[in-house]
Backbone as a printed PyTorch tensor [residue, N CA C, xyz], in Angstrom:
tensor([[[  0.5930,  -1.0620,  -0.0140],
         [  0.1780,   0.3480,  -0.0300],
         [  0.9700,   1.2870,  -0.3440]],

        [[  0.7390,   2.3390,  -0.7640],
         [  0.9600,   3.5840,  -0.9500],
         [  1.6150,   4.1090,   0.4680]],

        [[  2.3700,   5.1630,   1.0860],
         [  2.4080,   5.6520,   2.1580],
         [  2.3420,   7.3480,   1.4590]],

        [[  1.3160,   7.6050,   1.9470],
         [  0.6440,   9.4700,   1.3460],
         [  0.6810,  10.1920,   2.5320]],

        [[  0.8880,  11.5290,   2.4870],
         [  0.4600,  12.3710,   3.1060],
         [ -0.8750,  13.2030,   3.1770]],

        [[ -2.0080,  12.3600,   2.6070],
         [ -3.2040,  12.5180,   2.0440],
         [ -3.9660,  11.8990,   3.2880]],

        [[ -4.3820,  12.7150,   3.4700],
         [ -5.9440,  11.3570,   4.4420],
         [ -6.9900,  11.6590,   3.7370]],

        [[ -7.9070,  10.9870,   4.2320],
         [ -9.4750,  10.9630,   3.6940],
         [-10.2740,  10.2700,   4.5260]],

        [[-10.4190,  10.8610,   5.7420],
         [-11.3540,  10.2460,   6.7680],
         [-12.9560,   9.9110,   5.9250]],

        [[-13.8700,   8.4640,   7.1690],
         [-13.1150,   8.1940,   8.6920],
         [-12.0030,   7.1480,   8.0210]],

        [[-11.9000,   6.8710,   8.6010],
         [ -9.7310,   6.0970,   8.4890],
         [-10.5920,   4.6020,   9.6560]],

        [[ -9.6130,   4.1560,   8.8450],
         [ -9.6870,   2.3360,   9.4530],
         [ -8.9280,   2.3470,  11.0010]],

        [[ -9.1380,   2.0410,  12.0080],
         [ -9.9450,   0.6550,  11.9240],
         [-11.5260,   1.7420,  11.8080]],

        [[-12.3250,   0.7240,  11.2130],
         [-14.0300,   1.4040,  10.6550],
         [-14.8110,   0.6760,  12.0480]],

        [[-15.7360,   1.0160,  12.2640],
         [-16.6060,   1.1930,  12.9140],
         [-18.0410,   0.6070,  12.1620]],

        [[-19.2530,   0.6620,  12.3390],
         [-20.3790,   0.0190,  12.0820],
         [-20.4100,   1.8920,  10.9210]],

        [[-20.8560,   2.6060,  11.9960],
         [-21.2570,   4.1090,  11.5510],
         [-19.7600,   4.3000,  10.8130]],

        [[-19.2300,   4.3810,  10.6910],
         [-18.3110,   5.0660,  10.1250],
         [-17.8900,   4.4630,   8.6760]],

        [[-17.8890,   2.6710,   8.4860],
         [-18.1480,   2.2550,   7.2250],
         [-19.8090,   2.5260,   6.2740]],

        [[-20.6060,   2.9750,   7.2770],
         [-21.4430,   3.4470,   6.3180],
         [-21.2770,   4.4430,   5.8240]],

        [[-20.5110,   5.1950,   6.7550],
         [-20.6550,   6.8120,   6.3080],
         [-19.6770,   6.4940,   5.1430]],

        [[-18.2400,   5.8770,   5.1180],
         [-17.5290,   5.8540,   3.8420],
         [-18.2950,   5.9780,   2.9930]],

        [[-18.9310,   4.8890,   3.0960],
         [-20.0350,   4.1820,   1.4290],
         [-20.5350,   5.0600,   1.0880]],

        [[-21.8800,   5.8060,   1.7100],
         [-21.7850,   7.1430,   1.2000],
         [-20.6820,   8.4120,   0.8460]],

        [[-19.8640,   8.5110,   1.3200],
         [-19.1620,   9.5650,   0.7860],
         [-18.7790,   8.9430,  -0.8950]],

        [[-18.2980,   7.5710,  -0.6520],
         [-18.0820,   7.1120,  -2.2250],
         [-19.5740,   7.1900,  -3.1580]],

        [[-20.2950,   6.8700,  -2.3500],
         [-21.5590,   6.5940,  -3.3940],
         [-21.3050,   8.1930,  -3.9180]],

        [[-21.6930,   9.0840,  -3.3230],
         [-21.5980,  10.5630,  -3.6990],
         [-20.4370,  11.0140,  -4.6840]],

        [[-19.1740,  10.5140,  -4.0780],
         [-18.2640,  11.1880,  -5.2010],
         [-18.4860,  10.4520,  -6.6870]],

        [[-18.6160,   8.9900,  -6.8040],
         [-19.1160,   8.1610,  -7.8670],
         [-20.3910,   8.9060,  -8.5530]],

        [[-21.4730,   9.5230,  -7.9390],
         [-22.6310,  10.1580,  -8.4200],
         [-22.6000,  11.1530,  -8.9190]],

        [[-21.2290,  12.4490,  -8.5560],
         [-20.7150,  13.3480,  -9.2910],
         [-20.4580,  13.1850, -10.4730]],

        [[-19.6480,  11.7940, -10.7300],
         [-19.4250,  11.6210, -12.5420],
         [-18.1520,  12.6530, -12.5080]],

        [[-17.2370,  12.9550, -11.8920],
         [-15.9000,  13.7690, -11.5930],
         [-14.7170,  13.0240, -11.8740]],

        [[-14.6890,  12.4050, -13.0010],
         [-13.3880,  11.5790, -12.3370],
         [-11.9730,  11.9970, -11.7980]],

        [[-11.6610,  12.8840, -11.3380],
         [-10.7780,  14.1310, -10.6820],
         [-11.1190,  14.3150,  -9.2990]],

        [[-12.3040,  14.0440,  -8.9060],
         [-13.0600,  14.6210,  -7.6720],
         [-12.5000,  12.8120,  -7.0280]],

        [[-12.9350,  11.8570,  -7.7290],
         [-13.1570,  10.4910,  -7.4780],
         [-11.8150,   9.6560,  -7.5590]],

        [[-10.8880,  10.1070,  -7.9790],
         [ -9.5650,   9.5180,  -7.9480],
         [ -8.8590,  10.0660,  -6.7450]],

        [[ -9.2530,  11.2230,  -6.1750],
         [ -8.7390,  11.4960,  -4.9760],
         [ -8.7050,  10.5930,  -3.5660]],

        [[-10.0070,  10.1580,  -3.4600],
         [-10.3190,   8.6200,  -2.7350],
         [ -9.3950,   7.3180,  -2.8170]],

        [[ -8.3900,   7.3570,  -4.1010],
         [ -7.6580,   5.8980,  -3.7760],
         [ -6.1880,   6.6920,  -3.3120]],

        [[ -5.3460,   5.3950,  -3.6640],
         [ -4.1740,   5.7200,  -3.7400],
         [ -3.0130,   6.0580,  -4.5060]],

        [[ -2.0880,   6.4320,  -4.6700],
         [ -1.4980,   6.8590,  -6.3420],
         [ -0.9470,   5.2460,  -6.9920]],

        [[ -1.0190,   4.3170,  -6.2230],
         [ -0.7000,   3.2100,  -6.5890],
         [ -1.9760,   1.9880,  -6.9090]],

        [[ -3.1970,   2.5330,  -6.5520],
         [ -4.4800,   1.9120,  -6.0790],
         [ -4.1230,   0.6940,  -6.7920]],

        [[ -4.7630,  -0.6610,  -6.8810],
         [ -5.1530,  -1.5890,  -7.4180],
         [ -6.9760,  -2.2800,  -7.5930]],

        [[ -6.7990,  -2.0730,  -9.1070],
         [ -8.4580,  -2.2980,  -9.0690],
         [ -8.4430,  -3.2160, -10.1310]],

        [[ -9.9930,  -4.4760,  -9.7260],
         [-10.5540,  -4.9340, -10.8500],
         [-11.6700,  -4.7050, -11.1300]],

        [[-12.0490,  -4.1670, -11.7680],
         [-13.5830,  -3.7110, -13.0080],
         [-14.0720,  -4.5730, -13.7470]],

        [[-14.6880,  -5.3580, -13.8720],
         [-15.2430,  -6.7100, -14.4040],
         [-13.6590,  -6.8820, -15.4070]],

        [[-13.2260,  -6.8960, -16.4200],
         [-12.1800,  -7.7530, -16.8490],
         [-11.1300,  -6.2070, -16.8670]],

        [[-11.6340,  -5.6270, -17.0130],
         [-10.4170,  -4.5440, -16.5440],
         [ -9.8160,  -4.1770, -15.6860]],

        [[ -7.9470,  -3.9080, -15.6580],
         [ -7.0340,  -3.8690, -14.3390],
         [ -6.7260,  -2.8010, -14.4310]],

        [[ -6.6930,  -1.4490, -13.4810],
         [ -6.2220,  -0.8540, -13.1200],
         [ -4.7830,  -0.4300, -12.1440]],

        [[ -3.7560,   0.0540, -11.9070],
         [ -2.7570,  -0.0060, -11.4860],
         [ -2.0970,   1.2890, -10.5000]],

        [[ -2.7790,   2.6390, -11.0390],
         [ -2.4420,   3.8530, -10.2480],
         [ -3.7550,   4.4840, -10.0150]],

        [[ -3.5510,   5.3890,  -9.4930],
         [ -4.5400,   6.4860,  -9.3260],
         [ -4.7660,   7.3360, -11.2970]],

        [[ -3.8320,   7.3700, -11.8190],
         [ -3.6750,   7.9290, -13.0430],
         [ -5.0520,   7.5170, -13.6950]],

        [[ -4.6910,   6.1860, -13.6290],
         [ -5.3520,   5.1740, -14.4650],
         [ -6.4820,   5.1140, -13.8140]],

        [[ -7.1970,   5.3700, -12.7810],
         [ -8.3900,   4.9410, -12.4750],
         [ -9.0180,   6.1190, -12.9880]],

        [[ -8.6210,   7.4570, -13.4230],
         [ -9.1840,   8.4120, -13.5490],
         [ -9.1920,   8.4120, -14.6310]],

        [[ -8.4130,   7.8290, -16.0870],
         [ -8.7750,   7.4280, -17.2120],
         [ -9.6870,   6.0960, -17.6060]],

        [[-10.1340,   5.3060, -16.9150],
         [-11.0830,   4.5730, -16.6610],
         [-12.4220,   5.2050, -16.4290]],

        [[-12.0070,   5.8040, -15.2400],
         [-13.5490,   6.5500, -15.0450],
         [-14.1530,   7.9090, -16.0680]],

        [[-13.0440,   8.4160, -16.7880],
         [-13.4490,   8.8200, -17.9540],
         [-13.9900,   8.5570, -19.0460]],

        [[-13.8050,   6.9440, -19.4200],
         [-14.5370,   6.7440, -19.7740],
         [-15.6880,   5.6440, -19.9690]],

        [[-15.4770,   5.1950, -18.7490],
         [-17.2860,   4.9820, -18.1750],
         [-17.8790,   5.8320, -18.6930]],

        [[-17.8960,   6.8560, -17.8580],
         [-18.9080,   8.1080, -18.0330],
         [-19.1810,   8.5090, -19.2450]],

        [[-18.4410,   8.3420, -19.9290],
         [-18.5020,   8.9430, -21.4880],
         [-19.0260,   7.6520, -21.7650]],

        [[-19.5380,   6.4750, -21.6450],
         [-20.1060,   5.3190, -22.3380],
         [-21.4970,   5.4570, -21.5990]],

        [[-21.7000,   5.3230, -20.1780],
         [-22.6820,   5.2340, -19.2920],
         [-23.5170,   6.8250, -18.9830]],

        [[-24.0500,   6.8520, -19.8490],
         [-24.1920,   8.2200, -19.4200],
         [-25.9030,   8.6810, -18.7950]],

        [[-25.6940,   9.1820, -17.8640],
         [-27.0250,   9.9710, -16.8850],
         [-27.2150,   8.5260, -15.8700]],

        [[-25.3490,   8.3900, -15.4020],
         [-25.3800,   7.2580, -14.7500],
         [-25.9370,   7.8910, -13.1110]],

        [[-26.5370,   7.1680, -12.5350],
         [-26.7910,   6.9400, -10.9340],
         [-26.8830,   5.8040, -10.3240]],

        [[-25.8740,   5.9190,  -8.7940],
         [-25.6300,   4.9690,  -8.3700],
         [-26.1950,   4.4670,  -6.6610]],

        [[-26.4050,   3.5020,  -6.0900],
         [-27.0140,   3.5880,  -4.6930],
         [-25.8560,   2.9220,  -4.4370]],

        [[-25.0650,   2.6410,  -4.0270],
         [-24.0140,   1.8560,  -2.7660],
         [-24.8830,   0.8240,  -1.0060]],

        [[-24.5910,   0.0910,  -0.9300],
         [-25.0060,  -0.3490,   0.3920],
         [-24.1490,  -0.8090,   0.9750]],

        [[-23.8930,  -1.2400,   2.5140],
         [-22.9920,  -1.5630,   3.0420],
         [-23.1980,  -2.6350,   3.4560]],

        [[-22.5180,  -3.7000,   2.9570],
         [-22.8820,  -5.4340,   3.0990],
         [-21.7190,  -5.9680,   4.1130]],

        [[-20.4520,  -5.9930,   4.5820],
         [-19.7160,  -6.5600,   6.0640],
         [-18.6400,  -5.3550,   5.6240]],

        [[-18.0070,  -4.9220,   7.0380],
         [-16.7390,  -4.6610,   7.0350],
         [-15.7000,  -4.6320,   8.2200]],

        [[-14.5190,  -4.8380,   8.5220],
         [-14.2490,  -5.3980,   9.2550],
         [-12.6680,  -4.0180,   9.2030]],

        [[-11.5850,  -4.2480,  10.2760],
         [-10.2300,  -3.2160,  10.5660],
         [-10.2800,  -2.2620,   9.3420]],

        [[-10.1170,  -2.8610,   8.0640],
         [ -9.3620,  -1.6200,   6.8510],
         [-10.2290,  -2.4660,   5.5570]],

        [[-11.3210,  -2.9320,   5.9600],
         [-11.9380,  -3.3370,   4.4910],
         [-13.5620,  -3.2730,   4.2830]],

        [[-14.0960,  -3.0240,   3.2380],
         [-15.7540,  -2.8360,   3.3150],
         [-16.2790,  -3.1470,   1.9410]],

        [[-16.7540,  -3.8520,   2.3590],
         [-18.1040,  -4.9580,   1.1500],
         [-19.1510,  -4.0420,   1.0290]],

        [[-19.2800,  -4.1050,   0.1210],
         [-20.5550,  -3.2400,  -0.9650],
         [-21.1180,  -3.6980,  -1.8940]],

        [[-22.5530,  -3.9020,  -1.9780],
         [-23.5600,  -4.1300,  -3.2500],
         [-24.0990,  -3.0120,  -3.8730]],

        [[-24.1370,  -3.0090,  -4.8560],
         [-24.9290,  -2.0650,  -5.2290],
         [-25.6790,  -1.9940,  -6.6060]],

        [[-26.4680,  -0.9960,  -6.8930],
         [-27.2310,  -1.0780,  -8.1940],
         [-27.3620,   0.1290,  -8.9300]],

        [[-27.0040,   0.6610,  -9.9630],
         [-26.9280,   1.9020, -10.6430],
         [-27.5740,   1.7200, -12.3550]],

        [[-28.0010,   3.1770, -12.3790],
         [-29.1430,   2.9210, -14.0290],
         [-27.7760,   3.9300, -14.7350]],

        [[-28.2910,   3.6890, -16.1180],
         [-27.4250,   4.3370, -17.0140],
         [-27.8790,   4.1260, -18.4660]],

        [[-27.9570,   5.0830, -19.6080],
         [-27.8960,   4.7720, -20.9770],
         [-26.9320,   4.9880, -21.6770]],

        [[-26.8730,   3.9330, -22.7450],
         [-26.2180,   4.4340, -23.9250],
         [-26.4270,   5.4750, -24.7360]],

        [[-25.7300,   5.6130, -25.8090],
         [-25.5080,   6.7310, -26.4490],
         [-26.8010,   7.0430, -27.2590]],

        [[-27.4340,   5.4280, -27.7900],
         [-28.7900,   5.3810, -28.2840],
         [-30.0670,   5.0650, -28.0700]],

        [[-29.9450,   5.4930, -26.3740],
         [-31.1790,   5.2370, -25.7720],
         [-31.4830,   4.0180, -25.1980]],

        [[-30.5430,   2.8600, -25.0240],
         [-31.0080,   2.4760, -24.3510],
         [-30.5230,   1.8590, -23.0430]],

        [[-31.6920,   1.6600, -21.8380],
         [-31.7410,   1.9160, -20.2710],
         [-31.1590,   0.6850, -19.9820]],

        [[-29.9330,   0.3280, -18.7960],
         [-29.4530,  -0.4270, -18.5910],
         [-29.9750,  -0.4890, -16.7690]],

        [[-29.5410,  -1.3110, -15.8740],
         [-29.4300,  -1.4450, -14.5710],
         [-28.1840,  -2.4540, -14.4320]],

        [[-27.3080,  -2.0140, -13.6990],
         [-25.8740,  -2.6250, -13.1670],
         [-26.2370,  -3.0030, -11.9440]],

        [[-25.9670,  -4.2460, -11.3940],
         [-26.0150,  -4.7890,  -9.9740],
         [-24.4950,  -5.0020, -10.2140]],

        [[-24.1110,  -4.8440,  -8.5430],
         [-22.8350,  -5.8400,  -8.4340],
         [-22.2480,  -5.6600,  -6.9760]],

        [[-21.3210,  -6.2620,  -6.5030],
         [-20.8920,  -6.1880,  -5.4340],
         [-19.1040,  -5.6740,  -5.7760]],

        [[-18.4780,  -5.2830,  -4.4120],
         [-17.5300,  -4.5610,  -4.4680],
         [-16.6150,  -4.7130,  -3.1640]],

        [[-15.3220,  -5.1470,  -3.1640],
         [-14.4370,  -5.6340,  -1.7920],
         [-13.6860,  -4.6170,  -1.9170]],

        [[-13.0380,  -3.3880,  -0.5400],
         [-12.6410,  -2.5600,  -1.1300],
         [-11.3870,  -2.6680,   0.5620]],

        [[-10.0940,  -2.1050,  -0.2420],
         [ -9.2050,  -2.1370,   0.9610],
         [ -8.5870,  -0.9250,   1.0910]],

        [[ -8.4070,  -0.2830,   2.3940],
         [ -8.0810,   1.3270,   2.8820],
         [ -6.6670,   1.1450,   3.4340]],

        [[ -5.5780,   2.1340,   3.3030],
         [ -4.9270,   2.1510,   3.8310],
         [ -4.7320,   3.2230,   5.0170]],

        [[ -3.6580,   3.3570,   6.1530],
         [ -4.2060,   3.7990,   7.0630],
         [ -4.4030,   5.4130,   7.6180]],

        [[ -4.6060,   5.9310,   6.0760],
         [ -5.2470,   7.0790,   5.6830],
         [ -6.3580,   7.6240,   5.3350]],

        [[ -6.6660,   6.0380,   5.0060],
         [ -8.4310,   6.0520,   4.2910],
         [ -8.9390,   6.1670,   3.1380]],

        [[ -7.1040,   5.9090,   2.0830],
         [ -7.4510,   5.8570,   1.0340],
         [ -7.4840,   4.4970,   0.1290]],

        [[ -8.1200,   3.9610,  -0.6990],
         [ -8.7280,   2.9330,  -1.1520],
         [ -7.3210,   2.8600,  -1.3610]],

        [[ -7.0470,   1.1990,  -1.2860],
         [ -5.9950,   1.1250,  -1.8020],
         [ -6.0190,  -0.3420,  -3.1760]],

        [[ -7.0940,  -1.1180,  -2.5740],
         [ -7.7780,  -2.0940,  -3.5760],
         [ -9.1310,  -1.9150,  -3.4090]],

        [[ -9.6460,  -2.2630,  -4.9460],
         [-10.5920,  -2.3030,  -5.6960],
         [-11.1410,  -3.4590,  -6.1860]],

        [[-11.9760,  -4.5180,  -5.7360],
         [-11.8800,  -5.1330,  -6.5770],
         [-14.0670,  -5.3800,  -6.9990]],

        [[-14.0840,  -5.4780,  -7.8390],
         [-15.6090,  -5.1870,  -8.7440],
         [-16.0380,  -6.3430,  -9.3140]],

        [[-17.0490,  -6.8870,  -9.1200],
         [-18.2280,  -7.5300, -10.1750],
         [-19.5620,  -7.1380, -10.3460]],

        [[-19.9560,  -7.1660, -11.2180],
         [-20.8330,  -6.3510, -12.6730],
         [-21.5780,  -7.3400, -13.3020]],

        [[-23.0120,  -7.3910, -13.2400],
         [-23.4850,  -7.1900, -14.1800],
         [-24.9000,  -6.8560, -14.6800]],

        [[-24.8870,  -6.9050, -15.1150],
         [-26.1470,  -5.1850, -16.5260],
         [-27.0710,  -6.0540, -16.8730]],

        [[-28.7880,  -5.3430, -16.8510],
         [-29.1320,  -5.7740, -16.9490],
         [-30.2710,  -5.0270, -18.4190]],

        [[-30.8190,  -5.0180, -19.0610],
         [-31.2940,  -3.9590, -19.9830],
         [-32.4320,  -3.8680, -19.5410]],

        [[-33.0050,  -2.3450, -19.3110],
         [-34.4390,  -1.9410, -19.0490],
         [-35.5090,  -2.2610, -19.9970]],

        [[-36.8130,  -2.8440, -19.6980],
         [-37.1060,  -2.2260, -21.3110],
         [-38.8930,  -2.0450, -20.5500]]])
């Protein structure tokens, strides 16, 4: 995990209340659809697996998010705390979006997060399934 002077409260070890707060902050960040803002919640050397894509830095995460929100238009996300321990949080989530042809989708998934001592996310593993909305 990366050491950095940046901090992103709440910090581990998490309590039930601070884990819920961390999930809400992530939800709010992702709903901003601002790759720069969202990327600041991650370590410089963050590691992600998102579907079949692997990200290995904050810069790559910013590029990933830029591409994601260029494709997933009017993205709106809801996250829910599933489980937590000292420096790890598991969430389940659903989000809706449409493509450039106007086809709407609902995506469901689970994420496992691991944080460094400064509250920055060092590891993010996401599994996602898309369902067309008819």
